[in-house]
C-alpha positions, 0 to 999 in steps of 0.5 A: 960320314955324318949320320945326322943323329946328334941330339936325337933321342933314341929309345932302346928296349932290351938295352941293358945287355947284348945287342941292345947295350951295343946299340946304346954305345953306338948311338951315344958315340954318334951324339944321340941321347939315349934311353934304355928300357929293360925288365931287370933293374940290376941289369939297367944299373950295370948298363948305366955304369957301363955307359958312364951314366949317359943314359936315362933308364927305366925298368918296365915289362913291355909285354904289358901294354899299359906299362909300355905306354906309361914308360914311354910317357915318362921318357917323353916327359923327361927327354922330349919326343922319341926320334928313334926306337930300337926294339931289342927286348925279349927272347923266347925260351928254346925247347926240344920239339917234343916239349912244346906245349901251350905254355911254351907257345904263349911264352914265346909270343909274350916274350918276343912279339908283344914287347916290340908291338907294345913299344911301337904302339907307344911311339908311332902315333906321335911320330906320325903326327910329327911327320918323322921318326924311325923304328928298327926292330931287332928280330932274328933269322929264326923267323925265316928258317925253322930251327927245331929248338926254336920253333915257338920263338921263330914263329914270333919272329916271323910274325914280327917280320910281317908286322914290320913290313905291314906297318912300314907300308902303313906309316911311310906316307906319314914320314915314319920309317920302320925296318928290321934286322935278322941276326943269326948267331951273335956273341951274346948270352943267348948263345949259351941258352941255345947250347944248354938246350941242344946239349941236353938232348943231343949228348954232345958238349956245348963246345962241340955244338958251338964248333959245329954251328960256327962251321956251318956259317960261311963267314966262318964266325958268329956276329958281334953285338957291335956289328949288329948295332952298326947296322941299326945305326945306319937304318936309323940315320939320314943315310937310310932315308929311302929304306922302308920295310926292309928286313936285313939278314945278318947271319954270315950267309948261313941261310941263303934264302930270299 
């Protein structure tokens, strides 16, 4: 199947590891040109080596709107207009509910919500002016179902779902498609972060907690980053040309909600 991505420029935020890095591999395999943005220069260097040097990389804190605009301007100057933006940057810290405070709520918004918003703000005007472009936001199922250890992060995810749908409606007349993906448990380093917090308060080992969590997934297992990347690839492709404002769950049917 021709996905129509050959030669297109895909910018992937949070692209140095996990789902973002899996997306980079998937887009490169389809012949797209790839630029990776991440806060950590060391992770970017490792990702570039993983991709055999086939990606442009830029270290940037996307929570800073001015820095985000500058980074995207540098990408455009080096590689041309952005055809696809995949937002996978940012992860809110997990907290036991009784440890939530103003700083925890602020960190969640700064870590998850604003990096995605600032990246979209940096590319949407140019996409609208050209009459084409695609944005895929990797959000998280925690915005649909409250996890007691991820309340602040889930609130940021819920805000991103609304922003995704609202901006999709606003930009559809300009030929820009904006969609989202809500992964559930996925085999990345973030699972360990979750288990660390839950083990600290539950008295159970991480192995016990992981087994319990996976046993609740009707599909019987976690997703892989590569599976999420394939859905991002589809949403970015010409095959999804009439998909606007969708937020697709990828949780193995763990949360049967509308």
